[in-house]
Every structure is written in C-alpha cells, then in structure tokens.
N, C-alpha and C positions, 0 to 999 in steps of 0.2 A: 251438872258441874257446880261445885260449891262456890260461893261468893269469894272465899279466900283463894281458891284456885284461879278464878278470873282476875283477881287483883294481882296475883303473882305473875300471871301471863302478861298482864298490862304493864307491870313494873319491869319485867324482863324485856319486853318489846321496846319500851321507852329507853331503857338502859342501852340496849343494842343500837337503837336509833341514834342515841347521843354519841356512842363510840364511833359509829359510821360517819356521822356528821363531823366529829372531831378529826377523824382521819382525813376526811375530804377537805377540811380547812387547811390541813398541812400539805396536801398533795394536789389532786386533780381539780378542785373547785376553788383554789386559793384566790384567783383573780375575781371570781364571782362574789366571794365573800367580802372582798375589799369594797365592792360597790355599796355594801350595807353600812360601812363604818362612817358614822357622822363626822363631819369636818371639825367639829368642836372637841373631839377626843384628843387629848394631849399626847398621843403616841403616834408613831408612824402607822399607817393603815396596815401594812404587812405585819408589823409587830402585834397589833391588836388582833388580827386574824389568827396568828400563831398562838397567842396567849389564850384566846377564847377557844381555839381548837384543843389545846392542852386541857383547859378546864372542862370541856365537853367529854373528852376521853376519861378524865378522872371521875366526873359525875356519873357518866354511863357505867363505868366499871363499879363504882360504889353502889349504884342502884342494883346492878346484877349480883354483886357479892355480899351486900350487907345482910346482917342478921336481923332477926325480929326486933331486938332491943334498939337498934339504930335506924331501922327502916324509915320511921316517921321523920326523924331528923334529916336524913338524906333527902327525903321527898321535899321537905321544906327548903332545903338548900337548892335543890333543882328548880323548884318553883321560883325562888328568889333569882336564880340565874336567868330563867326565862323572862322574868320581869326586867332584869337589868339590861338584857340585850334588846328589849323591845324598842328602845329609841333608834336602833339600827334599822328596824323595819319601817319606822316612821320616817327616818331620814331617806331611805330608799324611795319611799312614796313622794315625800315633799320635794326631793331633788330630782325626781323623774329619772332615776338610775335603773337601767335594765340589767337584770341578772336572774339566773335560774328560770328563764322563760317568762319572767314578769316584765313584759315589754310594753305594757300600757298602764296608764294610771288606774284603770278599772281593776286590772289584775293585781297591781301593787296594793290597792286599797282593800281588795278582798282578802289578801294575805294577812292584813292586820288583825283580822278576826281569828286567825289560827293560833296566835300567841296565847291568848287567854285560855284556849283549849289545852295547850301544853301545860300551863300552870295548873289547871284543874286536873289533868291527867297525872301530873307529878304528885299532887296532894292526895287525890282519891286512890291511886294505886298503892300508896304507902301508908294509908291510915289504918288504924287497928280496929275499926268498927266492922 
C-alpha cells in the first residue's frame, strides 16, 4: 500500500470519528461531554457541548470531503481544534469528573496523552509529503 493511500485512510478515519463524536455531542453522550467543560468557559455547559459538536461535525466532514489543495489547511484547523479542547480533558482530570468510563484519576490522567496523538494524526494524515 502506498504512503498516500495510508494517509488517505487515516484522514478518512479521523474525519469519520469526528463526525461520530459530533453527533454524540448532540445526542446520546451529551451529559458525558458536559463533564469535560471547564467551569471557566463563559458559556452554559450544554451550549459549549452543542457548539463543539457542530464544530466536530463540520471538521470531520471537511476532512472527508476536502480536496488536495485544502487538505493541509483543514488538517491544521483540526489540529488547532484538538489543542483548543484539551483544557476540557485537563479540567475533567483536575476536577475528578467521571465520564466515558474515566472514573479514576489514573484513567483520566492517561487520557491526557491521547490528545497530542489526535493533533499528530490530523497533521500527519493531511500533509503533502
């Protein structure tokens, strides 16, 4: 399999994952996502979850449908989004909030290492090298 095919598959999987996560923000996991919203966010927790869900659906769709000309830009936007929501993961850990089966500090701490992987995935699956 060519490197470009692997990147395409990785980009499509990330896009599909984002669309799924966005839909879950708006529907069946809404309460769970509220646990991740830091108290300092100046919006209602539910509004934050809805807006981030819409953003995830849009980003996921863009990753799936983008052409080669815009692929790298969309990847950078997705990486920036993953960076922007990272404080939510930190908040969940520091405030000891259980969600998504993360019911111990050890599990919540381990999850913190996944976010940089998403940033890397977004950038690597969309670069032109």
